A tleap script that builds the chain and sets N, CA, C and O, in Angstrom:
source leaprc.protein.ff14SB
mol = sequence {
  NMET THR ARG GLU GLU LEU ALA ASN GLN LEU
  GLU HIE THR LYS ASN ASN TYR ILE MET GLY
  LEU ALA ALA TYR SER MET LEU GLU SER GLU
  ARG SER TYR PRO LEU LEU ARG ALA HIE GLU
  LEU THR PHE GLY LYS TYR THR ILE GLU PHE
  GLU GLN LEU ILE LYS LEU LEU GLN ASN GLU
  ASN ASP ARG ALA ILE ALA LEU MET TRP HIE
  ALA LEU TYR LEU CYS LEU ILE LEU SER HIE
  ALA VAL CYS VAL THR THR GLY PHE TYR CPRO
}
set mol.1.N position { -8.574 13.950 17.308 }
set mol.1.CA position { -7.280 13.317 17.188 }
set mol.1.C position { -6.750 13.059 18.595 }
set mol.1.O position { -6.756 13.941 19.454 }
set mol.2.N position { -6.300 11.855 18.802 }
set mol.2.CA position { -5.776 11.514 20.128 }
set mol.2.C position { -4.361 12.083 20.284 }
set mol.2.O position { -3.717 12.495 19.319 }
set mol.3.N position { -3.925 12.087 21.499 }
set mol.3.CA position { -2.583 12.581 21.787 }
set mol.3.C position { -1.520 11.722 21.070 }
set mol.3.O position { -0.527 12.245 20.566 }
set mol.4.N position { -1.743 10.423 21.036 }
set mol.4.CA position { -0.804 9.512 20.368 }
set mol.4.C position { -0.778 9.769 18.859 }
set mol.4.O position { 0.293 9.775 18.253 }
set mol.5.N position { -1.948 9.980 18.250 }
set mol.5.CA position { -2.003 10.273 16.819 }
set mol.5.C position { -1.289 11.587 16.509 }
set mol.5.O position { -0.569 11.692 15.516 }
set mol.6.N position { -1.492 12.581 17.363 }
set mol.6.CA position { -0.823 13.867 17.187 }
set mol.6.C position { 0.692 13.698 17.275 }
set mol.6.O position { 1.432 14.239 16.453 }
set mol.7.N position { 1.143 12.952 18.267 }
set mol.7.CA position { 2.585 12.717 18.426 }
set mol.7.C position { 3.150 12.003 17.197 }
set mol.7.O position { 4.249 12.326 16.745 }
set mol.8.N position { 2.407 11.036 16.655 }
set mol.8.CA position { 2.859 10.321 15.454 }
set mol.8.C position { 2.941 11.253 14.245 }
set mol.8.O position { 3.893 11.184 13.467 }
set mol.9.N position { 1.952 12.113 14.093 }
set mol.9.CA position { 1.944 13.070 12.977 }
set mol.9.C position { 3.131 14.026 13.074 }
set mol.9.O position { 3.803 14.296 12.079 }
set mol.10.N position { 3.379 14.526 14.263 }
set mol.10.CA position { 4.490 15.454 14.448 }
set mol.10.C position { 5.838 14.761 14.243 }
set mol.10.O position { 6.772 15.360 13.709 }
set mol.11.N position { 5.937 13.511 14.662 }
set mol.11.CA position { 7.165 12.741 14.445 }
set mol.11.C position { 7.393 12.530 12.947 }
set mol.11.O position { 8.519 12.653 12.465 }
set mol.12.N position { 6.335 12.216 12.220 }
set mol.12.CA position { 6.424 12.040 10.766 }
set mol.12.C position { 6.870 13.349 10.108 }
set mol.12.O position { 7.733 13.344 9.230 }
set mol.13.N position { 6.287 14.448 10.529 }
set mol.13.CA position { 6.652 15.757 9.992 }
set mol.13.C position { 8.115 16.065 10.278 }
set mol.13.O position { 8.836 16.545 9.403 }
set mol.14.N position { 8.548 15.792 11.494 }
set mol.14.CA position { 9.943 16.038 11.867 }
set mol.14.C position { 10.882 15.214 10.991 }
set mol.14.O position { 11.904 15.723 10.532 }
set mol.15.N position { 10.544 13.944 10.754 }
set mol.15.CA position { 11.388 13.090 9.922 }
set mol.15.C position { 11.478 13.616 8.492 }
set mol.15.O position { 12.552 13.595 7.890 }
set mol.16.N position { 10.352 14.090 7.944 }
set mol.16.CA position { 10.370 14.665 6.594 }
set mol.16.C position { 11.226 15.930 6.551 }
set mol.16.O position { 11.950 16.167 5.584 }
set mol.17.N position { 11.137 16.727 7.592 }
set mol.17.CA position { 11.929 17.950 7.668 }
set mol.17.C position { 13.423 17.607 7.698 }
set mol.17.O position { 14.223 18.254 7.023 }
set mol.18.N position { 13.792 16.598 8.476 }
set mol.18.CA position { 15.192 16.166 8.560 }
set mol.18.C position { 15.677 15.654 7.208 }
set mol.18.O position { 16.810 15.922 6.810 }
set mol.19.N position { 14.816 14.913 6.499 }
set mol.19.CA position { 15.187 14.438 5.159 }
set mol.19.C position { 15.406 15.623 4.220 }
set mol.19.O position { 16.321 15.605 3.397 }
set mol.20.N position { 14.578 16.634 4.341 }
set mol.20.CA position { 14.750 17.844 3.530 }
set mol.20.C position { 16.060 18.549 3.842 }
set mol.20.O position { 16.737 19.042 2.939 }
set mol.21.N position { 16.418 18.598 5.125 }
set mol.21.CA position { 17.690 19.201 5.509 }
set mol.21.C position { 18.868 18.389 4.963 }
set mol.21.O position { 19.888 18.952 4.569 }
set mol.22.N position { 18.718 17.073 4.945 }
set mol.22.CA position { 19.774 16.223 4.381 }
set mol.22.C position { 19.937 16.519 2.891 }
set mol.22.O position { 21.057 16.608 2.389 }
set mol.23.N position { 18.811 16.673 2.188 }
set mol.23.CA position { 18.871 17.009 0.757 }
set mol.23.C position { 19.529 18.371 0.572 }
set mol.23.O position { 20.346 18.551 -0.332 }
set mol.24.N position { 19.180 19.319 1.414 }
set mol.24.CA position { 19.788 20.652 1.371 }
set mol.24.C position { 21.296 20.547 1.535 }
set mol.24.O position { 22.055 21.161 0.785 }
set mol.25.N position { 21.725 19.769 2.513 }
set mol.25.CA position { 23.148 19.587 2.782 }
set mol.25.C position { 23.855 18.949 1.599 }
set mol.25.O position { 24.958 19.357 1.235 }
set mol.26.N position { 23.222 17.947 0.996 }
set mol.26.CA position { 23.824 17.268 -0.148 }
set mol.26.C position { 23.940 18.201 -1.349 }
set mol.26.O position { 24.973 18.228 -2.019 }
set mol.27.N position { 22.891 18.961 -1.620 }
set mol.27.CA position { 22.879 19.821 -2.798 }
set mol.27.C position { 23.833 20.998 -2.669 }
set mol.27.O position { 24.194 21.616 -3.670 }
set mol.28.N position { 24.240 21.309 -1.458 }
set mol.28.CA position { 25.150 22.423 -1.227 }
set mol.28.C position { 26.574 22.103 -1.714 }
set mol.28.O position { 27.382 23.009 -1.915 }
set mol.29.N position { 26.865 20.835 -1.896 }
set mol.29.CA position { 28.213 20.397 -2.251 }
set mol.29.C position { 28.308 20.005 -3.722 }
set mol.29.O position { 27.405 19.374 -4.271 }
set mol.30.N position { 29.416 20.389 -4.348 }
set mol.30.CA position { 29.657 19.997 -5.738 }
set mol.30.C position { 29.838 18.485 -5.873 }
set mol.30.O position { 29.715 17.942 -6.971 }
set mol.31.N position { 30.125 17.813 -4.779 }
set mol.31.CA position { 30.299 16.358 -4.828 }
set mol.31.C position { 29.007 15.642 -5.188 }
set mol.31.O position { 29.037 14.464 -5.543 }
set mol.32.N position { 27.865 16.334 -5.104 }
set mol.32.CA position { 26.583 15.705 -5.434 }
set mol.32.C position { 26.342 15.632 -6.940 }
set mol.32.O position { 25.500 14.851 -7.383 }
set mol.33.N position { 27.063 16.433 -7.747 }
set mol.33.CA position { 26.796 16.486 -9.176 }
set mol.33.C position { 26.955 15.134 -9.867 }
set mol.33.O position { 26.069 14.742 -10.626 }
set mol.34.N position { 28.054 14.403 -9.632 }
set mol.34.CA position { 28.166 13.096 -10.298 }
set mol.34.C position { 27.040 12.137 -9.893 }
set mol.34.O position { 26.554 11.362 -10.718 }
set mol.35.N position { 26.637 12.192 -8.647 }
set mol.35.CA position { 25.547 11.335 -8.174 }
set mol.35.C position { 24.239 11.706 -8.870 }
set mol.35.O position { 23.487 10.827 -9.290 }
set mol.36.N position { 23.971 12.994 -8.991 }
set mol.36.CA position { 22.755 13.438 -9.677 }
set mol.36.C position { 22.787 13.069 -11.156 }
set mol.36.O position { 21.760 12.704 -11.728 }
set mol.37.N position { 23.966 13.163 -11.780 }
set mol.37.CA position { 24.081 12.806 -13.201 }
set mol.37.C position { 23.842 11.316 -13.423 }
set mol.37.O position { 23.309 10.913 -14.457 }
set mol.38.N position { 24.235 10.509 -12.457 }
set mol.38.CA position { 24.168 9.054 -12.610 }
set mol.38.C position { 22.776 8.492 -12.334 }
set mol.38.O position { 22.515 7.325 -12.630 }
set mol.39.N position { 21.882 9.301 -11.774 }
set mol.39.CA position { 20.560 8.790 -11.397 }
set mol.39.C position { 19.451 9.617 -12.032 }
set mol.39.O position { 19.632 10.783 -12.383 }
set mol.40.N position { 18.331 8.989 -12.162 }
set mol.40.CA position { 17.121 9.666 -12.620 }
set mol.40.C position { 15.957 9.116 -11.811 }
set mol.40.O position { 16.059 8.060 -11.187 }
set mol.41.N position { 14.874 9.834 -11.831 }
set mol.41.CA position { 13.691 9.452 -11.069 }
set mol.41.C position { 12.597 9.065 -12.052 }
set mol.41.O position { 12.288 9.829 -12.966 }
set mol.42.N position { 12.008 7.888 -11.875 }
set mol.42.CA position { 10.990 7.408 -12.793 }
set mol.42.C position { 9.685 7.149 -12.045 }
set mol.42.O position { 9.654 6.448 -11.034 }
set mol.43.N position { 8.612 7.734 -12.569 }
set mol.43.CA position { 7.255 7.512 -12.074 }
set mol.43.C position { 6.445 6.951 -13.226 }
set mol.43.O position { 5.954 7.706 -14.065 }
set mol.44.N position { 6.299 5.639 -13.276 }
set mol.44.CA position { 5.579 5.020 -14.385 }
set mol.44.C position { 6.250 5.346 -15.701 }
set mol.44.O position { 7.405 4.980 -15.921 }
set mol.45.N position { 5.529 6.037 -16.588 }
set mol.45.CA position { 6.098 6.365 -17.893 }
set mol.45.C position { 6.836 7.702 -17.908 }
set mol.45.O position { 7.359 8.101 -18.949 }
set mol.46.N position { 6.886 8.393 -16.787 }
set mol.46.CA position { 7.569 9.682 -16.700 }
set mol.46.C position { 8.936 9.517 -16.046 }
set mol.46.O position { 9.076 8.816 -15.044 }
set mol.47.N position { 9.936 10.166 -16.622 }
set mol.47.CA position { 11.294 10.117 -16.099 }
set mol.47.C position { 11.812 11.534 -15.920 }
set mol.47.O position { 11.638 12.388 -16.791 }
set mol.48.N position { 12.444 11.772 -14.793 }
set mol.48.CA position { 13.034 13.074 -14.502 }
set mol.48.C position { 14.538 12.908 -14.393 }
set mol.48.O position { 15.034 12.099 -13.608 }
set mol.49.N position { 15.259 13.689 -15.197 }
set mol.49.CA position { 16.708 13.723 -15.097 }
set mol.49.C position { 17.092 14.986 -14.334 }
set mol.49.O position { 16.340 15.961 -14.335 }
set mol.50.N position { 18.232 14.979 -13.695 }
set mol.50.CA position { 18.613 16.067 -12.802 }
set mol.50.C position { 19.625 17.034 -13.414 }
set mol.50.O position { 20.208 17.846 -12.696 }
set mol.51.N position { 19.841 16.960 -14.729 }
set mol.51.CA position { 20.829 17.833 -15.374 }
set mol.51.C position { 20.490 19.312 -15.188 }
set mol.51.O position { 21.388 20.124 -14.965 }
set mol.52.N position { 19.218 19.670 -15.277 }
set mol.52.CA position { 18.818 21.070 -15.102 }
set mol.52.C position { 19.144 21.542 -13.686 }
set mol.52.O position { 19.570 22.679 -13.487 }
set mol.53.N position { 18.944 20.675 -12.720 }
set mol.53.CA position { 19.272 21.012 -11.328 }
set mol.53.C position { 20.774 21.240 -11.173 }
set mol.53.O position { 21.197 22.166 -10.482 }
set mol.54.N position { 21.573 20.400 -11.814 }
set mol.54.CA position { 23.029 20.551 -11.747 }
set mol.54.C position { 23.447 21.900 -12.326 }
set mol.54.O position { 24.287 22.590 -11.748 }
set mol.55.N position { 22.868 22.278 -13.462 }
set mol.55.CA position { 23.193 23.565 -14.083 }
set mol.55.C position { 22.833 24.717 -13.153 }
set mol.55.O position { 23.583 25.688 -13.050 }
set mol.56.N position { 21.708 24.618 -12.484 }
set mol.56.CA position { 21.288 25.646 -11.536 }
set mol.56.C position { 22.272 25.734 -10.367 }
set mol.56.O position { 22.653 26.829 -9.952 }
set mol.57.N position { 22.677 24.590 -9.846 }
set mol.57.CA position { 23.544 24.560 -8.676 }
set mol.57.C position { 24.980 24.987 -8.985 }
set mol.57.O position { 25.705 25.395 -8.077 }
set mol.58.N position { 25.402 24.900 -10.242 }
set mol.58.CA position { 26.773 25.259 -10.590 }
set mol.58.C position { 27.022 26.759 -10.555 }
set mol.58.O position { 28.163 27.190 -10.391 }
set mol.59.N position { 25.983 27.552 -10.705 }
set mol.59.CA position { 26.108 29.003 -10.603 }
set mol.59.C position { 25.930 29.384 -9.129 }
set mol.59.O position { 24.884 29.120 -8.536 }
set mol.60.N position { 26.953 30.004 -8.550 }
set mol.60.CA position { 26.943 30.280 -7.104 }
set mol.60.C position { 25.733 31.103 -6.664 }
set mol.60.O position { 25.124 30.804 -5.637 }
set mol.61.N position { 25.381 32.128 -7.427 }
set mol.61.CA position { 24.246 32.975 -7.071 }
set mol.61.C position { 22.928 32.207 -7.166 }
set mol.61.O position { 22.089 32.279 -6.268 }
set mol.62.N position { 22.757 31.466 -8.276 }
set mol.62.CA position { 21.534 30.670 -8.448 }
set mol.62.C position { 21.418 29.596 -7.365 }
set mol.62.O position { 20.325 29.324 -6.868 }
set mol.63.N position { 22.557 28.984 -7.000 }
set mol.63.CA position { 22.548 27.952 -5.958 }
set mol.63.C position { 22.091 28.540 -4.633 }
set mol.63.O position { 21.285 27.935 -3.926 }
set mol.64.N position { 22.604 29.721 -4.296 }
set mol.64.CA position { 22.226 30.362 -3.033 }
set mol.64.C position { 20.727 30.650 -3.003 }
set mol.64.O position { 20.069 30.431 -1.987 }
set mol.65.N position { 20.195 31.138 -4.112 }
set mol.65.CA position { 18.761 31.440 -4.185 }
set mol.65.C position { 17.937 30.152 -4.094 }
set mol.65.O position { 16.952 30.094 -3.357 }
set mol.66.N position { 18.338 29.125 -4.842 }
set mol.66.CA position { 17.592 27.860 -4.836 }
set mol.66.C position { 17.607 27.223 -3.451 }
set mol.66.O position { 16.579 26.733 -2.983 }
set mol.67.N position { 18.749 27.226 -2.800 }
set mol.67.CA position { 18.826 26.619 -1.472 }
set mol.67.C position { 18.057 27.433 -0.439 }
set mol.67.O position { 17.490 26.867 0.495 }
set mol.68.N position { 18.033 28.766 -0.598 }
set mol.68.CA position { 17.236 29.591 0.305 }
set mol.68.C position { 15.750 29.249 0.162 }
set mol.68.O position { 15.044 29.102 1.159 }
set mol.69.N position { 15.283 29.124 -1.083 }
set mol.69.CA position { 13.881 28.775 -1.315 }
set mol.69.C position { 13.567 27.381 -0.784 }
set mol.69.O position { 12.480 27.146 -0.255 }
set mol.70.N position { 14.511 26.463 -0.922 }
set mol.70.CA position { 14.321 25.109 -0.398 }
set mol.70.C position { 14.162 25.155 1.130 }
set mol.70.O position { 13.290 24.487 1.685 }
set mol.71.N position { 14.993 25.932 1.791 }
set mol.71.CA position { 14.911 26.051 3.247 }
set mol.71.C position { 13.584 26.693 3.664 }
set mol.71.O position { 12.956 26.247 4.624 }
set mol.72.N position { 13.160 27.726 2.952 }
set mol.72.CA position { 11.876 28.364 3.262 }
set mol.72.C position { 10.716 27.403 3.041 }
set mol.72.O position { 9.762 27.380 3.819 }
set mol.73.N position { 10.802 26.620 1.989 }
set mol.73.CA position { 9.763 25.620 1.703 }
set mol.73.C position { 9.671 24.600 2.830 }
set mol.73.O position { 8.572 24.235 3.249 }
set mol.74.N position { 10.818 24.138 3.322 }
set mol.74.CA position { 10.815 23.188 4.438 }
set mol.74.C position { 10.163 23.795 5.676 }
set mol.74.O position { 9.398 23.126 6.372 }
set mol.75.N position { 10.463 25.052 5.946 }
set mol.75.CA position { 9.844 25.728 7.096 }
set mol.75.C position { 8.338 25.846 6.924 }
set mol.75.O position { 7.581 25.652 7.875 }
set mol.76.N position { 7.907 26.161 5.717 }
set mol.76.CA position { 6.472 26.263 5.434 }
set mol.76.C position { 5.774 24.925 5.639 }
set mol.76.O position { 4.699 24.873 6.237 }
set mol.77.N position { 6.371 23.848 5.153 }
set mol.77.CA position { 5.783 22.518 5.320 }
set mol.77.C position { 5.679 22.159 6.798 }
set mol.77.O position { 4.651 21.657 7.252 }
set mol.78.N position { 6.738 22.417 7.535 }
set mol.78.CA position { 6.734 22.115 8.964 }
set mol.78.C position { 5.666 22.928 9.692 }
set mol.78.O position { 4.923 22.389 10.511 }
set mol.79.N position { 5.591 24.216 9.396 }
set mol.79.CA position { 4.586 25.076 10.035 }
set mol.79.C position { 3.171 24.624 9.701 }
set mol.79.O position { 2.310 24.561 10.578 }
set mol.80.N position { 2.935 24.312 8.440 }
set mol.80.CA position { 1.609 23.859 8.009 }
set mol.80.C position { 1.224 22.561 8.724 }
set mol.80.O position { 0.106 22.427 9.221 }
set mol.81.N position { 2.148 21.617 8.772 }
set mol.81.CA position { 1.852 20.336 9.407 }
set mol.81.C position { 1.534 20.506 10.887 }
set mol.81.O position { 0.615 19.871 11.404 }
set mol.82.N position { 2.278 21.349 11.557 }
set mol.82.CA position { 2.020 21.587 12.985 }
set mol.82.C position { 0.641 22.227 13.171 }
set mol.82.O position { -0.114 21.837 14.061 }
set mol.83.N position { 0.323 23.201 12.334 }
set mol.83.CA position { -0.981 23.867 12.457 }
set mol.83.C position { -2.143 22.917 12.177 }
set mol.83.O position { -3.152 22.942 12.881 }
set mol.84.N position { -2.004 22.093 11.164 }
set mol.84.CA position { -3.066 21.146 10.820 }
set mol.84.C position { -3.236 20.081 11.904 }
set mol.84.O position { -4.357 19.780 12.314 }
set mol.85.N position { -2.136 19.522 12.359 }
set mol.85.CA position { -2.237 18.435 13.345 }
set mol.85.C position { -2.673 18.918 14.714 }
set mol.85.O position { -3.236 18.148 15.492 }
set mol.86.N position { -2.423 20.178 15.018 }
set mol.86.CA position { -2.861 20.709 16.316 }
set mol.86.C position { -4.260 21.315 16.233 }
set mol.86.O position { -4.832 21.711 17.248 }
set mol.87.N position { -4.804 21.383 15.022 }
set mol.87.CA position { -6.138 21.939 14.873 }
set mol.87.C position { -6.159 23.451 14.843 }
set mol.87.O position { -7.226 24.054 14.962 }
set mol.88.N position { -5.004 24.079 14.687 }
set mol.88.CA position { -4.938 25.541 14.641 }
set mol.88.C position { -5.753 26.079 13.485 }
set mol.88.O position { -6.436 27.095 13.613 }
set mol.89.N position { -5.679 25.387 12.343 }
set mol.89.CA position { -6.576 25.673 11.226 }
set mol.89.C position { -6.773 24.395 10.435 }
set mol.89.O position { -5.901 23.526 10.441 }
set mol.90.N position { -7.904 24.264 9.753 }
set mol.90.CA position { -8.224 23.022 9.019 }
set mol.90.C position { -7.423 22.854 7.751 }
set mol.90.O position { -7.590 21.862 7.042 }
savepdb mol mol.pdb
quit
């Protein structure tokens, strides 16, 4: 992998991490509930509604746990991407 390819991979990883942080920030606020209710995600014939996520986020304890796991997941993705792109492990 060239230095330029490595820099591009790390930049891509950083951008994904920032998007994850933006999602974290949005989900932390009750103002996101109407937006989540109004939208759904469709992949071909599969549709995902966000009502279950809203129910999870409305409970303060569950929200704290879910957001903590989301933050840990983002850190794991970032660490994995850095290790793979630098050749630390395959």
